[in-house]
C-alpha positions as semicolon CSV with decimal commas, in nm:
position;residue;x (nm);y (nm);z (nm)
1;M;2,527;1,575;3,819
2;K;2,343;1,284;3,666
3;A;2,220;1,501;3,380
4;K;2,573;1,628;3,310
5;L;2,709;1,271;3,316
6;F;2,438;1,157;3,074
7;V;2,513;1,441;2,831
8;S;2,885;1,365;2,851
9;K;2,833;0,995;2,771
10;L;2,592;1,085;2,491
11;N;2,851;1,315;2,335
12;Q;3,110;1,035;2,354
13;I;2,874;0,793;2,180
14;T;2,794;1,050;1,911
15;K;3,163;1,109;1,839
16;A;3,223;0,732;1,823
17;L;2,938;0,687;1,574
18;I;3,065;0,972;1,354
19;S;3,411;0,812;1,339
20;M;3,269;0,473;1,230
21;T;3,246;0,349;0,875
22;P;2,896;0,304;0,721
23;A;2,929;-0,074;0,764
24;Q;3,012;-0,036;1,134
25;R;2,717;0,200;1,186
26;E;2,488;-0,055;1,020
27;V;2,605;-0,323;1,268
28;V;2,523;-0,086;1,556
29;H;2,182;-0,011;1,401
30;Q;2,099;-0,383;1,371
31;S;2,210;-0,445;1,730
32;I;1,977;-0,170;1,856
33;Q;1,688;-0,307;1,649
34;A;1,746;-0,653;1,802
35;L;1,694;-0,502;2,148
36;D;1,355;-0,353;2,055
37;T;1,057;-0,534;2,205
38;D;0,751;-0,592;1,991
39;I;0,441;-0,399;2,093
40;P;0,135;-0,627;2,135
41;I;-0,117;-0,569;1,858
42;D;-0,389;-0,451;2,096
43;E;-0,156;-0,190;2,247
44;L;-0,062;-0,083;1,895
45;I;-0,418;-0,024;1,773
46;Q;-0,578;0,089;2,100
47;P;-0,482;0,458;2,046
48;L;-0,657;0,446;1,706
49;F;-0,968;0,299;1,865
50;D;-0,959;0,558;2,145
51;A;-0,926;0,841;1,892
52;K;-1,240;0,724;1,710
53;S;-1,424;0,649;2,035
54;Q;-1,758;0,522;1,902
55;C;-1,965;0,206;1,884
56;P;-1,894;0,027;1,552
57;H;-2,260;-0,085;1,532
58;C;-2,460;0,237;1,584
59;Y;-2,172;0,492;1,600
60;S;-2,277;0,616;1,943
61;S;-2,002;0,769;2,154
62;K;-2,158;0,640;2,477
63;F;-2,028;0,299;2,586
64;N;-1,879;0,133;2,893
65;K;-1,611;-0,126;2,953
66;W;-1,768;-0,474;2,964
67;G;-1,511;-0,719;3,093
68;K;-1,242;-0,896;2,894
69;A;-1,235;-1,195;2,659
70;G;-0,903;-1,364;2,588
71;G;-0,726;-1,078;2,761
72;I;-0,884;-0,823;2,523
73;Q;-1,098;-0,541;2,660
74;R;-1,464;-0,552;2,554
75;Y;-1,718;-0,269;2,557
76;R;-2,096;-0,242;2,571
77;C;-2,285;0,034;2,392
78;I;-2,538;0,223;2,606
79;N;-2,745;0,309;2,300
80;C;-2,781;-0,027;2,116
81;S;-2,666;-0,262;2,397
82;K;-2,431;-0,451;2,164
83;T;-2,084;-0,552;2,276
84;F;-1,761;-0,511;2,082
85;N;-1,384;-0,485;2,110
86;N;-1,127;-0,259;1,943
87;K;-1,120;-0,474;1,626
88;T;-1,494;-0,522;1,569
89;K;-1,600;-0,436;1,213
90;T;-1,241;-0,380;1,101
91;P;-1,048;-0,605;0,858
92;L;-0,873;-0,758;1,161
93;A;-1,199;-0,873;1,324
94;R;-1,229;-1,245;1,406
95;L;-0,873;-1,324;1,299
96;H;-0,690;-1,555;1,539
97;K;-0,325;-1,584;1,647
98;S;-0,272;-1,210;1,681
99;H;0,062;-1,276;1,852
100;I;0,216;-1,364;1,513
101;W;0,050;-1,091;1,305
102;E;0,359;-0,873;1,336
103;E;0,578;-1,155;1,206
104;Y;0,341;-1,201;0,913
105;A;0,343;-0,825;0,850
106;H;0,722;-0,848;0,831
107;C;0,681;-1,114;0,561
108;M;0,461;-0,868;0,372
109;E;0,723;-0,598;0,424
110;L;0,966;-0,832;0,244
111;R;0,700;-0,909;-0,023
112;L;0,731;-1,284;0,035
113;T;0,510;-1,540;-0,137
114;L;0,228;-1,718;0,047
115;R;0,428;-2,037;0,089
116;Q;0,730;-1,852;0,223
117;A;0,516;-1,656;0,472
118;A;0,323;-1,968;0,578
119;K;0,648;-2,154;0,645
120;I;0,806;-1,871;0,845
121;C;0,493;-1,808;1,056
122;E;0,408;-2,180;1,081
123;I;0,052;-2,131;0,962
124;N;-0,170;-2,299;0,705
125;L;-0,148;-2,179;0,344
126;K;-0,518;-2,084;0,352
127;T;-0,457;-1,878;0,666
128;A;-0,166;-1,701;0,496
129;F;-0,393;-1,618;0,201
130;L;-0,671;-1,491;0,430
131;W;-0,432;-1,273;0,632
132;R;-0,272;-1,124;0,320
133;H;-0,600;-0,996;0,183
134;R;-0,739;-0,889;0,522
135;F;-0,420;-0,687;0,582
136;L;-0,471;-0,514;0,244
137;Q;-0,849;-0,476;0,253
138;A;-0,862;-0,137;0,429
139;Q;-0,626;0,034;0,181
140;A;-0,748;-0,138;-0,137
141;G;-0,898;0,111;-0,379
142;K;-0,786;0,414;-0,175
143;N;-0,642;0,669;-0,414
144;D;-0,685;0,997;-0,231
145;D;-0,324;1,117;-0,233
146;K;-0,277;1,471;-0,360
147;L;-0,012;1,503;-0,631
148;S;0,182;1,826;-0,673
149;G;0,504;1,966;-0,814
150;I;0,634;1,752;-1,100
151;I;0,378;1,477;-1,163
152;E;0,439;1,176;-1,386
153;V;0,151;0,968;-1,520
154;D;0,100;0,675;-1,755
155;E;-0,142;0,388;-1,806
156;F;-0,056;0,020;-1,834
157;F;-0,246;-0,302;-1,895
158;L;-0,264;-0,644;-1,735
159;A;-0,442;-0,945;-1,877
160;Y;-0,781;-1,011;-1,716
161;S;-0,735;-1,311;-1,486
162;E;-0,964;-1,551;-1,301
163;K;-0,674;-1,726;-1,131
164;G;-0,793;-1,962;-0,858
165;D;-1,156;-1,982;-0,974
166;K;-1,296;-2,330;-1,038
167;K;-1,502;-2,211;-1,332
168;L;-1,428;-1,934;-1,582
169;T;-1,701;-1,677;-1,638
170;L;-1,567;-1,580;-1,980
171;P;-1,572;-1,816;-2,281
172;Q;-1,197;-1,861;-2,303
173;Q;-0,937;-2,122;-2,232
174;A;-0,718;-2,113;-1,926
175;R;-0,429;-1,875;-1,993
176;K;-0,161;-2,138;-1,935
177;R;-0,292;-2,348;-2,221
178;G;-0,480;-2,081;-2,411
179;G;-0,174;-1,873;-2,499
180;D;-0,081;-1,513;-2,424
181;I;-0,322;-1,222;-2,452
182;D;-0,303;-1,019;-2,774
183;K;-0,116;-0,705;-2,666
184;R;-0,205;-0,522;-2,986
185;T;-0,566;-0,489;-2,868
186;K;-0,721;-0,385;-2,536
187;E;-0,968;-0,672;-2,537
188;G;-0,925;-0,900;-2,239
189;Q;-0,701;-0,652;-2,057
190;V;-0,745;-0,439;-1,746
191;A;-0,634;-0,074;-1,761
192;I;-0,453;0,081;-1,465
193;L;-0,348;0,444;-1,428
194;L;-0,032;0,503;-1,226
195;S;0,084;0,849;-1,123
196;I;0,371;0,958;-0,898
197;D;0,505;1,298;-0,801
198;R;0,864;1,370;-0,698
199;S;0,765;1,351;-0,330
200;K;0,668;0,985;-0,393
201;H;0,294;1,038;-0,348
202;M;0,125;0,775;-0,560
203;I;-0,219;0,682;-0,693
204;A;-0,302;0,367;-0,889
205;P;-0,674;0,346;-0,975
206;I;-0,812;0,065;-1,190
207;L;-0,998;0,206;-1,492
208;S;-1,315;0,049;-1,624
209;A;-1,198;0,157;-1,970
210;D;-0,901;0,340;-2,119
211;T;-1,099;0,650;-2,212
212;F;-1,067;1,024;-2,144
213;S;-1,372;1,024;-1,916
214;E;-1,235;0,740;-1,702
215;I;-0,891;0,898;-1,678
216;A;-1,043;1,235;-1,588
217;I;-1,269;1,088;-1,316
218;N;-0,983;0,896;-1,151
219;F;-0,708;1,154;-1,192
220;T;-0,826;1,515;-1,211
221;E;-0,918;1,558;-0,843
222;N;-0,580;1,427;-0,729
223;I;-0,379;1,698;-0,906
224;E;-0,295;2,023;-0,733
225;E;-0,330;2,327;-0,957
226;N;-0,021;2,491;-1,109
227;S;0,175;2,167;-1,104
228;V;0,382;2,031;-1,393
229;L;0,226;1,726;-1,559
230;C;0,454;1,489;-1,748
231;S;0,282;1,231;-1,967
232;D;0,310;1,046;-2,295
233;G;0,140;1,173;-2,609
234;S;-0,216;1,091;-2,496
235;W;-0,455;1,379;-2,564
236;A;-0,649;1,302;-2,245
237;Y;-0,376;1,464;-2,036
238;V;-0,371;1,774;-2,254
239;K;-0,729;1,849;-2,153
240;I;-0,671;1,764;-1,786
241;A;-0,359;1,984;-1,765
242;K;-0,550;2,274;-1,917
243;Q;-0,839;2,226;-1,675
244;K;-0,607;2,223;-1,370
245;H;-0,388;2,510;-1,498
246;C;-0,084;2,285;-1,510
247;D;0,221;2,319;-1,728
248;H;0,214;2,010;-1,951
249;K;0,521;1,825;-2,078
250;R;0,438;1,569;-2,348
251;L;0,706;1,303;-2,379
252;I;0,648;1,141;-2,717
253;N;0,773;0,783;-2,737
254;N;1,104;0,744;-2,925
255;K;1,111;1,118;-2,996
256;I;1,138;1,311;-2,670
257;R;1,240;1,129;-2,350
258;V;1,360;1,414;-2,127
259;M;1,287;1,787;-2,131
260;D;1,516;2,044;-1,969
261;N;1,707;1,761;-1,797
262;I;1,430;1,725;-1,536
263;Y;1,093;1,651;-1,696
264;H;1,038;1,286;-1,788
265;I;0,816;0,983;-1,718
266;Q;1,097;0,741;-1,639
267;T;1,007;0,718;-1,269
268;V;0,648;0,612;-1,334
269;N;0,754;0,377;-1,615
270;G;1,008;0,220;-1,381
271;A;0,737;0,170;-1,116
272;I;0,510;0,010;-1,375
273;A;0,786;-0,227;-1,485
274;N;0,858;-0,313;-1,119
275;F;0,491;-0,386;-1,045
276;K;0,441;-0,601;-1,355
277;A;0,760;-0,798;-1,290
278;W;0,647;-0,858;-0,931
279;V;0,289;-0,973;-0,994
280;N;0,361;-1,164;-1,315
281;G;0,695;-1,303;-1,201
282;R;0,725;-1,362;-0,829
283;M;0,349;-1,388;-0,769
284;K;0,288;-1,593;-1,087
285;G;-0,001;-1,363;-1,183
286;V;-0,287;-1,237;-0,968
287;A;-0,663;-1,265;-1,004
288;T;-0,820;-0,943;-1,132
289;K;-1,068;-0,940;-0,840
290;Y;-0,769;-0,901;-0,603
291;L;-0,577;-0,653;-0,820
292;S;-0,670;-0,350;-0,606
293;N;-0,523;-0,530;-0,303
294;Y;-0,191;-0,584;-0,477
295;L;-0,181;-0,223;-0,591
296;A;-0,232;-0,119;-0,227
297;W;0,048;-0,356;-0,123
298;F;0,273;-0,209;-0,393
299;K;0,208;0,144;-0,265
300;E;0,286;0,036;0,091
301;S;0,607;-0,129;-0,027
302;S;0,707;0,178;-0,230
303;A;0,651;0,392;0,081
304;K;0,876;0,148;0,273
305;L;0,630;0,084;0,556
306;D;0,765;-0,127;0,840
307;K;0,573;-0,416;0,995
308;Q;0,395;-0,205;1,257
309;Q;0,291;0,055;0,998
310;I;0,155;-0,229;0,782
311;L;-0,058;-0,345;1,077
312;L;-0,187;0,006;1,138
313;S;-0,275;0,033;0,770
314;A;-0,452;-0,303;0,794
315;Y;-0,657;-0,169;1,084
316;G;-0,777;0,113;0,861
317;R;-0,537;0,400;0,908
318;Q;-0,336;0,510;0,605
319;Q;0,026;0,519;0,721
320;Y;0,211;0,650;0,418
321;D;0,227;0,995;0,272
322;G;0,521;0,970;0,036
323;T;0,780;1,070;0,292
């Protein structure tokens, strides 16, 4: 009887939701979210630690529980006798105030500035800076997504920056007083390759130089064969498409923008414009040494990760796959 009553009530709720307007359903959705209780960070990452099940020092799978410290379970390796917890040798190791990490991750979900995040979480500005880059460290430089179907690709450039450094390593004036970089040349600029397929898989490697060899090294292995590659007029992609047996659509600037009403590079160009507006506008520029972190953050944001997925990514598990 209880099961039948439950099904009956569930059907009534379903019918009520269907009859609601989108605005009313959004109010219900927000009310349900408000009832959700946050999962403690250690409970969130413990399944990932259990799945790996090895000592972070010597990688032995033989260890025992070894008491608790601050309410966190510790372990002792039988092989090397060292102790550890579930965050040892991860980007989250030795970070304090874990009870507000989820709130900070929500600030990252909203792409807030350091000062905004520090104010909301009531932490020091230096702590906010440390947490931002620790949360991005595990995913920085990871560009192992496989691209398939219709693939768009293009390169873009950002001015080399030593923002935050006390001394400049290059013989140049500070950008604020030294003027803008000369966009007609590639000197003093950092090249980035950005590629997206229609399933929203994305890679964004930083190139040491804008050359065919660099593009090939950072792009060829990510393309599935027999895909459709959409690019600008660069000859580098002609060779890569031929090598991977891909149909190649060359969109020449100011001549051909769309082919067959479906092949274009507008999605990737839009993503590039979004990224540049974000880092150069809202973030007031970023230091080149941290650029890979911000590219990782941009990919997480594009994949619409929530705060818990951001924390899992920070621990070292990639949580987005373009879906």
